[in-house]
PDB file of all heavy atoms in Angstrom:
ATOM      1  N   MET A   1       5.197  14.183  -2.837  1.00  0.00           N
ATOM      2  CA  MET A   1       4.490  13.579  -3.977  1.00  0.00           C
ATOM      3  C   MET A   1       3.019  13.837  -3.846  1.00  0.00           C
ATOM      4  O   MET A   1       2.404  14.213  -4.844  1.00  0.00           O
ATOM      5  CB  MET A   1       4.799  12.101  -3.951  1.00  0.00           C
ATOM      6  CG  MET A   1       4.160  11.321  -5.006  1.00  0.00           C
ATOM      7  SD  MET A   1       4.557   9.565  -5.122  1.00  0.00           S
ATOM      8  CE  MET A   1       5.782   9.293  -3.937  1.00  0.00           C
ATOM      9  N   ALA A   2       2.443  13.618  -2.684  1.00  0.00           N
ATOM     10  CA  ALA A   2       1.001  13.870  -2.520  1.00  0.00           C
ATOM     11  C   ALA A   2       0.660  15.319  -2.807  1.00  0.00           C
ATOM     12  O   ALA A   2      -0.348  15.605  -3.437  1.00  0.00           O
ATOM     13  CB  ALA A   2       0.568  13.477  -1.117  1.00  0.00           C
ATOM     14  N   GLN A   3       1.529  16.232  -2.372  1.00  0.00           N
ATOM     15  CA  GLN A   3       1.303  17.640  -2.618  1.00  0.00           C
ATOM     16  C   GLN A   3       1.317  17.961  -4.108  1.00  0.00           C
ATOM     17  O   GLN A   3       0.516  18.755  -4.581  1.00  0.00           O
ATOM     18  CB  GLN A   3       2.366  18.465  -1.903  1.00  0.00           C
ATOM     19  CG  GLN A   3       2.057  19.966  -1.936  1.00  0.00           C
ATOM     20  CD  GLN A   3       0.797  20.323  -1.202  1.00  0.00           C
ATOM     21  OE1 GLN A   3       0.572  19.833  -0.063  1.00  0.00           O
ATOM     22  NE2 GLN A   3      -0.042  21.129  -1.783  1.00  0.00           N
ATOM     23  N   ALA A   4       2.195  17.330  -4.848  1.00  0.00           N
ATOM     24  CA  ALA A   4       2.287  17.566  -6.311  1.00  0.00           C
ATOM     25  C   ALA A   4       0.953  17.203  -6.955  1.00  0.00           C
ATOM     26  O   ALA A   4       0.412  17.906  -7.773  1.00  0.00           O
ATOM     27  CB  ALA A   4       3.433  16.772  -6.922  1.00  0.00           C
ATOM     28  N   PHE A   5       0.433  16.014  -6.589  1.00  0.00           N
ATOM     29  CA  PHE A   5      -0.859  15.609  -7.166  1.00  0.00           C
ATOM     30  C   PHE A   5      -1.982  16.487  -6.719  1.00  0.00           C
ATOM     31  O   PHE A   5      -2.905  16.800  -7.470  1.00  0.00           O
ATOM     32  CB  PHE A   5      -1.151  14.145  -6.866  1.00  0.00           C
ATOM     33  CG  PHE A   5      -0.306  13.180  -7.664  1.00  0.00           C
ATOM     34  CD1 PHE A   5       0.576  12.316  -7.029  1.00  0.00           C
ATOM     35  CD2 PHE A   5      -0.378  13.164  -9.049  1.00  0.00           C
ATOM     36  CE1 PHE A   5       1.361  11.437  -7.788  1.00  0.00           C
ATOM     37  CE2 PHE A   5       0.396  12.308  -9.798  1.00  0.00           C
ATOM     38  CZ  PHE A   5       1.256  11.421  -9.152  1.00  0.00           C
ATOM     39  N   ALA A   6      -1.937  16.888  -5.449  1.00  0.00           N
ATOM     40  CA  ALA A   6      -2.962  17.794  -4.899  1.00  0.00           C
ATOM     41  C   ALA A   6      -2.974  19.128  -5.646  1.00  0.00           C
ATOM     42  O   ALA A   6      -4.012  19.786  -5.783  1.00  0.00           O
ATOM     43  CB  ALA A   6      -2.768  18.012  -3.420  1.00  0.00           C
ATOM     44  N   ASN A   7      -1.789  19.547  -6.079  1.00  0.00           N
ATOM     45  CA  ASN A   7      -1.664  20.791  -6.844  1.00  0.00           C
ATOM     46  C   ASN A   7      -1.981  20.645  -8.326  1.00  0.00           C
ATOM     47  O   ASN A   7      -1.815  21.577  -9.089  1.00  0.00           O
ATOM     48  CB  ASN A   7      -0.250  21.377  -6.671  1.00  0.00           C
ATOM     49  CG  ASN A   7      -0.033  21.922  -5.296  1.00  0.00           C
ATOM     50  OD1 ASN A   7      -0.944  22.232  -4.548  1.00  0.00           O
ATOM     51  ND2 ASN A   7       1.243  22.020  -4.885  1.00  0.00           N
ATOM     52  N   GLY A   8      -2.389  19.426  -8.726  1.00  0.00           N
ATOM     53  CA  GLY A   8      -2.824  19.255 -10.098  1.00  0.00           C
ATOM     54  C   GLY A   8      -1.818  18.598 -11.037  1.00  0.00           C
ATOM     55  O   GLY A   8      -2.063  18.551 -12.250  1.00  0.00           O
ATOM     56  N   ALA A   9      -0.731  18.058 -10.534  1.00  0.00           N
ATOM     57  CA  ALA A   9       0.247  17.408 -11.374  1.00  0.00           C
ATOM     58  C   ALA A   9      -0.348  16.177 -12.044  1.00  0.00           C
ATOM     59  O   ALA A   9      -1.061  15.408 -11.410  1.00  0.00           O
ATOM     60  CB  ALA A   9       1.495  17.037 -10.588  1.00  0.00           C
ATOM     61  N   ASP A  10      -0.090  16.015 -13.321  1.00  0.00           N
ATOM     62  CA  ASP A  10      -0.478  14.796 -14.021  1.00  0.00           C
ATOM     63  C   ASP A  10       0.643  13.770 -14.023  1.00  0.00           C
ATOM     64  O   ASP A  10       0.388  12.592 -14.173  1.00  0.00           O
ATOM     65  CB  ASP A  10      -0.855  15.151 -15.452  1.00  0.00           C
ATOM     66  CG  ASP A  10      -2.112  15.983 -15.566  1.00  0.00           C
ATOM     67  OD1 ASP A  10      -3.056  15.726 -14.795  1.00  0.00           O
ATOM     68  OD2 ASP A  10      -2.183  16.873 -16.392  1.00  0.00           O
ATOM     69  N   TYR A  11       1.862  14.274 -13.941  1.00  0.00           N
ATOM     70  CA  TYR A  11       3.046  13.383 -13.953  1.00  0.00           C
ATOM     71  C   TYR A  11       4.017  13.846 -12.863  1.00  0.00           C
ATOM     72  O   TYR A  11       4.084  15.040 -12.553  1.00  0.00           O
ATOM     73  CB  TYR A  11       3.762  13.476 -15.308  1.00  0.00           C
ATOM     74  CG  TYR A  11       2.900  13.086 -16.474  1.00  0.00           C
ATOM     75  CD1 TYR A  11       2.207  14.026 -17.203  1.00  0.00           C
ATOM     76  CD2 TYR A  11       2.828  11.723 -16.850  1.00  0.00           C
ATOM     77  CE1 TYR A  11       1.411  13.634 -18.290  1.00  0.00           C
ATOM     78  CE2 TYR A  11       2.022  11.344 -17.903  1.00  0.00           C
ATOM     79  CZ  TYR A  11       1.331  12.308 -18.622  1.00  0.00           C
ATOM     80  OH  TYR A  11       0.566  11.908 -19.692  1.00  0.00           O
ATOM     81  N   ILE A  12       4.775  12.907 -12.348  1.00  0.00           N
ATOM     82  CA  ILE A  12       5.873  13.265 -11.475  1.00  0.00           C
ATOM     83  C   ILE A  12       7.090  12.487 -11.934  1.00  0.00           C
ATOM     84  O   ILE A  12       6.970  11.452 -12.587  1.00  0.00           O
ATOM     85  CB  ILE A  12       5.558  12.945  -9.999  1.00  0.00           C
ATOM     86  CG1 ILE A  12       5.290  11.477  -9.817  1.00  0.00           C
ATOM     87  CG2 ILE A  12       4.446  13.786  -9.464  1.00  0.00           C
ATOM     88  CD1 ILE A  12       5.287  11.037  -8.356  1.00  0.00           C
ATOM     89  N   VAL A  13       8.269  12.977 -11.634  1.00  0.00           N
ATOM     90  CA  VAL A  13       9.505  12.294 -11.977  1.00  0.00           C
ATOM     91  C   VAL A  13      10.123  11.818 -10.681  1.00  0.00           C
ATOM     92  O   VAL A  13      10.360  12.594  -9.753  1.00  0.00           O
ATOM     93  CB  VAL A  13      10.475  13.263 -12.697  1.00  0.00           C
ATOM     94  CG1 VAL A  13      11.807  12.562 -12.986  1.00  0.00           C
ATOM     95  CG2 VAL A  13       9.862  13.742 -13.998  1.00  0.00           C
ATOM     96  N   VAL A  14      10.320  10.526 -10.591  1.00  0.00           N
ATOM     97  CA  VAL A  14      10.919   9.925  -9.400  1.00  0.00           C
ATOM     98  C   VAL A  14      12.155   9.179  -9.847  1.00  0.00           C
ATOM     99  O   VAL A  14      12.114   8.134 -10.446  1.00  0.00           O
ATOM    100  CB  VAL A  14       9.937   8.948  -8.711  1.00  0.00           C
ATOM    101  CG1 VAL A  14      10.545   8.381  -7.462  1.00  0.00           C
ATOM    102  CG2 VAL A  14       8.613   9.603  -8.436  1.00  0.00           C
ATOM    103  N   GLY A  15      13.291   9.764  -9.567  1.00  0.00           N
ATOM    104  CA  GLY A  15      14.547   9.166 -10.052  1.00  0.00           C
ATOM    105  C   GLY A  15      15.459   8.795  -8.899  1.00  0.00           C
ATOM    106  O   GLY A  15      15.762   7.622  -8.675  1.00  0.00           O
ATOM    107  N   ARG A  16      15.903   9.773  -8.129  1.00  0.00           N
ATOM    108  CA  ARG A  16      16.900   9.541  -7.081  1.00  0.00           C
ATOM    109  C   ARG A  16      16.448   8.571  -6.034  1.00  0.00           C
ATOM    110  O   ARG A  16      17.234   7.702  -5.604  1.00  0.00           O
ATOM    111  CB  ARG A  16      17.301  10.873  -6.455  1.00  0.00           C
ATOM    112  CG  ARG A  16      18.155  11.684  -7.367  1.00  0.00           C
ATOM    113  CD  ARG A  16      18.667  12.932  -6.636  1.00  0.00           C
ATOM    114  NE  ARG A  16      19.247  13.822  -7.637  1.00  0.00           N
ATOM    115  CZ  ARG A  16      18.800  15.052  -7.865  1.00  0.00           C
ATOM    116  NH1 ARG A  16      17.786  15.520  -7.205  1.00  0.00           N
ATOM    117  NH2 ARG A  16      19.366  15.760  -8.798  1.00  0.00           N
ATOM    118  N   PRO A  17      15.187   8.604  -5.537  1.00  0.00           N
ATOM    119  CA  PRO A  17      14.815   7.639  -4.535  1.00  0.00           C
ATOM    120  C   PRO A  17      14.936   6.187  -4.974  1.00  0.00           C
ATOM    121  O   PRO A  17      15.239   5.300  -4.195  1.00  0.00           O
ATOM    122  CB  PRO A  17      13.365   7.990  -4.219  1.00  0.00           C
ATOM    123  CG  PRO A  17      13.209   9.427  -4.608  1.00  0.00           C
ATOM    124  CD  PRO A  17      14.129   9.592  -5.795  1.00  0.00           C
ATOM    125  N   ILE A  18      14.707   5.963  -6.291  1.00  0.00           N
ATOM    126  CA  ILE A  18      14.866   4.615  -6.809  1.00  0.00           C
ATOM    127  C   ILE A  18      16.323   4.335  -7.093  1.00  0.00           C
ATOM    128  O   ILE A  18      16.862   3.267  -6.710  1.00  0.00           O
ATOM    129  CB  ILE A  18      14.003   4.432  -8.066  1.00  0.00           C
ATOM    130  CG1 ILE A  18      12.520   4.585  -7.681  1.00  0.00           C
ATOM    131  CG2 ILE A  18      14.259   3.088  -8.758  1.00  0.00           C
ATOM    132  CD1 ILE A  18      11.589   4.680  -8.881  1.00  0.00           C
ATOM    133  N   ARG A  19      17.001   5.230  -7.731  1.00  0.00           N
ATOM    134  CA  ARG A  19      18.424   5.031  -8.119  1.00  0.00           C
ATOM    135  C   ARG A  19      19.307   4.801  -6.885  1.00  0.00           C
ATOM    136  O   ARG A  19      20.186   3.976  -6.862  1.00  0.00           O
ATOM    137  CB  ARG A  19      18.937   6.220  -8.878  1.00  0.00           C
ATOM    138  CG  ARG A  19      20.389   6.072  -9.333  1.00  0.00           C
ATOM    139  CD  ARG A  19      20.969   7.366  -9.833  1.00  0.00           C
ATOM    140  NE  ARG A  19      21.104   8.278  -8.684  1.00  0.00           N
ATOM    141  CZ  ARG A  19      21.251   9.581  -8.791  1.00  0.00           C
ATOM    142  NH1 ARG A  19      21.260  10.141  -9.978  1.00  0.00           N
ATOM    143  NH2 ARG A  19      21.367  10.332  -7.728  1.00  0.00           N
ATOM    144  N   ASP A  20      19.045   5.571  -5.818  1.00  0.00           N
ATOM    145  CA  ASP A  20      19.909   5.543  -4.658  1.00  0.00           C
ATOM    146  C   ASP A  20      19.501   4.447  -3.632  1.00  0.00           C
ATOM    147  O   ASP A  20      20.199   4.231  -2.657  1.00  0.00           O
ATOM    148  CB  ASP A  20      19.875   6.896  -3.926  1.00  0.00           C
ATOM    149  CG  ASP A  20      20.497   7.989  -4.810  1.00  0.00           C
ATOM    150  OD1 ASP A  20      21.222   7.656  -5.759  1.00  0.00           O
ATOM    151  OD2 ASP A  20      20.242   9.144  -4.496  1.00  0.00           O
ATOM    152  N   ALA A  21      18.398   3.758  -3.875  1.00  0.00           N
ATOM    153  CA  ALA A  21      17.920   2.749  -2.937  1.00  0.00           C
ATOM    154  C   ALA A  21      18.780   1.482  -2.982  1.00  0.00           C
ATOM    155  O   ALA A  21      19.309   1.117  -4.009  1.00  0.00           O
ATOM    156  CB  ALA A  21      16.473   2.387  -3.266  1.00  0.00           C
ATOM    157  N   ALA A  22      18.924   0.845  -1.833  1.00  0.00           N
ATOM    158  CA  ALA A  22      19.661  -0.421  -1.787  1.00  0.00           C
ATOM    159  C   ALA A  22      18.904  -1.461  -2.597  1.00  0.00           C
ATOM    160  O   ALA A  22      19.526  -2.324  -3.256  1.00  0.00           O
ATOM    161  CB  ALA A  22      19.752  -0.885  -0.340  1.00  0.00           C
ATOM    162  N   ASP A  23      17.595  -1.398  -2.644  1.00  0.00           N
ATOM    163  CA  ASP A  23      16.754  -2.294  -3.411  1.00  0.00           C
ATOM    164  C   ASP A  23      15.832  -1.453  -4.298  1.00  0.00           C
ATOM    165  O   ASP A  23      14.710  -1.118  -3.883  1.00  0.00           O
ATOM    166  CB  ASP A  23      15.948  -3.227  -2.504  1.00  0.00           C
ATOM    167  CG  ASP A  23      15.145  -4.291  -3.239  1.00  0.00           C
ATOM    168  OD1 ASP A  23      15.062  -4.202  -4.492  1.00  0.00           O
ATOM    169  OD2 ASP A  23      14.592  -5.139  -2.565  1.00  0.00           O
ATOM    170  N   PRO A  24      16.298  -1.125  -5.523  1.00  0.00           N
ATOM    171  CA  PRO A  24      15.504  -0.238  -6.375  1.00  0.00           C
ATOM    172  C   PRO A  24      14.104  -0.745  -6.677  1.00  0.00           C
ATOM    173  O   PRO A  24      13.154   0.016  -6.753  1.00  0.00           O
ATOM    174  CB  PRO A  24      16.330  -0.134  -7.636  1.00  0.00           C
ATOM    175  CG  PRO A  24      17.732  -0.392  -7.194  1.00  0.00           C
ATOM    176  CD  PRO A  24      17.611  -1.436  -6.092  1.00  0.00           C
ATOM    177  N   ARG A  25      13.976  -2.040  -6.863  1.00  0.00           N
ATOM    178  CA  ARG A  25      12.643  -2.613  -7.137  1.00  0.00           C
ATOM    179  C   ARG A  25      11.678  -2.353  -5.995  1.00  0.00           C
ATOM    180  O   ARG A  25      10.555  -1.943  -6.175  1.00  0.00           O
ATOM    181  CB  ARG A  25      12.745  -4.078  -7.465  1.00  0.00           C
ATOM    182  CG  ARG A  25      11.415  -4.691  -7.796  1.00  0.00           C
ATOM    183  CD  ARG A  25      11.534  -6.184  -8.028  1.00  0.00           C
ATOM    184  NE  ARG A  25      10.238  -6.730  -8.348  1.00  0.00           N
ATOM    185  CZ  ARG A  25       9.941  -7.292  -9.496  1.00  0.00           C
ATOM    186  NH1 ARG A  25      10.826  -7.397 -10.429  1.00  0.00           N
ATOM    187  NH2 ARG A  25       8.730  -7.771  -9.700  1.00  0.00           N
ATOM    188  N   ALA A  26      12.172  -2.600  -4.771  1.00  0.00           N
ATOM    189  CA  ALA A  26      11.308  -2.424  -3.583  1.00  0.00           C
ATOM    190  C   ALA A  26      10.967  -0.919  -3.456  1.00  0.00           C
ATOM    191  O   ALA A  26       9.812  -0.595  -3.112  1.00  0.00           O
ATOM    192  CB  ALA A  26      12.002  -2.926  -2.343  1.00  0.00           C
ATOM    193  N   ALA A  27      11.917  -0.069  -3.739  1.00  0.00           N
ATOM    194  CA  ALA A  27      11.650   1.384  -3.651  1.00  0.00           C
ATOM    195  C   ALA A  27      10.595   1.784  -4.676  1.00  0.00           C
ATOM    196  O   ALA A  27       9.656   2.525  -4.357  1.00  0.00           O
ATOM    197  CB  ALA A  27      12.930   2.177  -3.886  1.00  0.00           C
ATOM    198  N   ALA A  28      10.700   1.283  -5.895  1.00  0.00           N
ATOM    199  CA  ALA A  28       9.707   1.597  -6.936  1.00  0.00           C
ATOM    200  C   ALA A  28       8.347   1.076  -6.578  1.00  0.00           C
ATOM    201  O   ALA A  28       7.306   1.774  -6.736  1.00  0.00           O
ATOM    202  CB  ALA A  28      10.175   1.033  -8.259  1.00  0.00           C
ATOM    203  N   GLU A  29       8.281  -0.107  -6.029  1.00  0.00           N
ATOM    204  CA  GLU A  29       6.979  -0.694  -5.603  1.00  0.00           C
ATOM    205  C   GLU A  29       6.374   0.121  -4.464  1.00  0.00           C
ATOM    206  O   GLU A  29       5.173   0.298  -4.414  1.00  0.00           O
ATOM    207  CB  GLU A  29       7.151  -2.154  -5.228  1.00  0.00           C
ATOM    208  CG  GLU A  29       7.437  -3.015  -6.462  1.00  0.00           C
ATOM    209  CD  GLU A  29       7.775  -4.462  -6.138  1.00  0.00           C
ATOM    210  OE1 GLU A  29       8.040  -4.786  -4.940  1.00  0.00           O
ATOM    211  OE2 GLU A  29       7.773  -5.264  -7.090  1.00  0.00           O
ATOM    212  N   ALA A  30       7.230   0.567  -3.529  1.00  0.00           N
ATOM    213  CA  ALA A  30       6.713   1.378  -2.429  1.00  0.00           C
ATOM    214  C   ALA A  30       6.143   2.704  -2.898  1.00  0.00           C
ATOM    215  O   ALA A  30       5.075   3.143  -2.452  1.00  0.00           O
ATOM    216  CB  ALA A  30       7.811   1.627  -1.398  1.00  0.00           C
ATOM    217  N   ILE A  31       6.842   3.311  -3.870  1.00  0.00           N
ATOM    218  CA  ILE A  31       6.356   4.570  -4.426  1.00  0.00           C
ATOM    219  C   ILE A  31       5.036   4.352  -5.178  1.00  0.00           C
ATOM    220  O   ILE A  31       4.109   5.096  -5.061  1.00  0.00           O
ATOM    221  CB  ILE A  31       7.423   5.203  -5.360  1.00  0.00           C
ATOM    222  CG1 ILE A  31       8.606   5.649  -4.481  1.00  0.00           C
ATOM    223  CG2 ILE A  31       6.864   6.338  -6.166  1.00  0.00           C
ATOM    224  CD1 ILE A  31       9.860   5.999  -5.273  1.00  0.00           C
ATOM    225  N   GLN A  32       5.002   3.252  -5.932  1.00  0.00           N
ATOM    226  CA  GLN A  32       3.747   2.940  -6.659  1.00  0.00           C
ATOM    227  C   GLN A  32       2.619   2.700  -5.647  1.00  0.00           C
ATOM    228  O   GLN A  32       1.473   3.151  -5.897  1.00  0.00           O
ATOM    229  CB  GLN A  32       3.979   1.693  -7.486  1.00  0.00           C
ATOM    230  CG  GLN A  32       2.774   1.306  -8.325  1.00  0.00           C
ATOM    231  CD  GLN A  32       3.034   0.062  -9.210  1.00  0.00           C
ATOM    232  OE1 GLN A  32       4.081  -0.558  -9.071  1.00  0.00           O
ATOM    233  NE2 GLN A  32       2.117  -0.241 -10.067  1.00  0.00           N
ATOM    234  N   GLY A  33       2.894   2.030  -4.546  1.00  0.00           N
ATOM    235  CA  GLY A  33       1.863   1.829  -3.526  1.00  0.00           C
ATOM    236  C   GLY A  33       1.393   3.140  -2.914  1.00  0.00           C
ATOM    237  O   GLY A  33       0.199   3.339  -2.713  1.00  0.00           O
ATOM    238  N   THR A  34       2.297   4.049  -2.696  1.00  0.00           N
ATOM    239  CA  THR A  34       1.917   5.403  -2.189  1.00  0.00           C
ATOM    240  C   THR A  34       1.013   6.088  -3.156  1.00  0.00           C
ATOM    241  O   THR A  34      -0.007   6.652  -2.787  1.00  0.00           O
ATOM    242  CB  THR A  34       3.198   6.214  -1.873  1.00  0.00           C
ATOM    243  OG1 THR A  34       3.958   5.556  -0.911  1.00  0.00           O
ATOM    244  CG2 THR A  34       2.810   7.599  -1.390  1.00  0.00           C
ATOM    245  N   ILE A  35       1.366   6.092  -4.436  1.00  0.00           N
ATOM    246  CA  ILE A  35       0.572   6.766  -5.442  1.00  0.00           C
ATOM    247  C   ILE A  35      -0.816   6.115  -5.503  1.00  0.00           C
ATOM    248  O   ILE A  35      -1.836   6.807  -5.613  1.00  0.00           O
ATOM    249  CB  ILE A  35       1.279   6.712  -6.793  1.00  0.00           C
ATOM    250  CG1 ILE A  35       2.533   7.579  -6.765  1.00  0.00           C
ATOM    251  CG2 ILE A  35       0.328   7.157  -7.942  1.00  0.00           C
ATOM    252  CD1 ILE A  35       3.449   7.416  -7.970  1.00  0.00           C
ATOM    253  N   ALA A  36      -0.892   4.811  -5.405  1.00  0.00           N
ATOM    254  CA  ALA A  36      -2.161   4.102  -5.476  1.00  0.00           C
ATOM    255  C   ALA A  36      -3.094   4.551  -4.340  1.00  0.00           C
ATOM    256  O   ALA A  36      -4.337   4.588  -4.545  1.00  0.00           O
ATOM    257  CB  ALA A  36      -1.926   2.614  -5.425  1.00  0.00           C
ATOM    258  N   THR A  37      -2.551   4.882  -3.184  1.00  0.00           N
ATOM    259  CA  THR A  37      -3.440   5.284  -2.059  1.00  0.00           C
ATOM    260  C   THR A  37      -3.975   6.691  -2.274  1.00  0.00           C
ATOM    261  O   THR A  37      -4.941   7.059  -1.638  1.00  0.00           O
ATOM    262  CB  THR A  37      -2.658   5.242  -0.704  1.00  0.00           C
ATOM    263  OG1 THR A  37      -1.609   6.208  -0.740  1.00  0.00           O
ATOM    264  CG2 THR A  37      -2.121   3.879  -0.432  1.00  0.00           C
ATOM    265  N   LEU A  38      -3.353   7.452  -3.162  1.00  0.00           N
ATOM    266  CA  LEU A  38      -3.808   8.804  -3.401  1.00  0.00           C
ATOM    267  C   LEU A  38      -5.005   8.884  -4.346  1.00  0.00           C
ATOM    268  O   LEU A  38      -5.664   9.912  -4.417  1.00  0.00           O
ATOM    269  CB  LEU A  38      -2.648   9.661  -3.978  1.00  0.00           C
ATOM    270  CG  LEU A  38      -1.425   9.810  -3.095  1.00  0.00           C
ATOM    271  CD1 LEU A  38      -0.331  10.509  -3.869  1.00  0.00           C
ATOM    272  CD2 LEU A  38      -1.752  10.543  -1.814  1.00  0.00           C
ATOM    273  N   PHE A  39      -5.237   7.802  -5.046  1.00  0.00           N
ATOM    274  CA  PHE A  39      -6.353   7.756  -6.011  1.00  0.00           C
ATOM    275  C   PHE A  39      -7.219   6.539  -5.754  1.00  0.00           C
ATOM    276  O   PHE A  39      -7.139   5.515  -6.409  1.00  0.00           O
ATOM    277  CB  PHE A  39      -5.783   7.667  -7.451  1.00  0.00           C
ATOM    278  CG  PHE A  39      -4.936   8.850  -7.799  1.00  0.00           C
ATOM    279  CD1 PHE A  39      -3.564   8.822  -7.679  1.00  0.00           C
ATOM    280  CD2 PHE A  39      -5.498  10.027  -8.241  1.00  0.00           C
ATOM    281  CE1 PHE A  39      -2.792   9.911  -7.994  1.00  0.00           C
ATOM    282  CE2 PHE A  39      -4.771  11.139  -8.577  1.00  0.00           C
ATOM    283  CZ  PHE A  39      -3.360  11.079  -8.429  1.00  0.00           C
ATOM    284  N   PRO A  40      -8.085   6.683  -4.741  1.00  0.00           N
ATOM    285  CA  PRO A  40      -8.957   5.509  -4.374  1.00  0.00           C
ATOM    286  C   PRO A  40      -9.971   5.183  -5.418  1.00  0.00           C
ATOM    287  O   PRO A  40     -10.313   5.790  -6.280  1.00  0.00           O
ATOM    288  CB  PRO A  40      -9.644   6.015  -3.105  1.00  0.00           C
ATOM    289  CG  PRO A  40      -9.486   7.458  -3.052  1.00  0.00           C
ATOM    290  CD  PRO A  40      -8.365   7.820  -3.963  1.00  0.00           C
TER     291      PRO A  40
END
């Protein structure tokens, strides 16, 4: 994900990590937290 943004991506599609997670909400929040750290 970080590499995609570093390469200039404006959007990413995150489906399987959320769909396949035991707790989809927690997975989505973790991904959102990761993205937030990439844009200080």
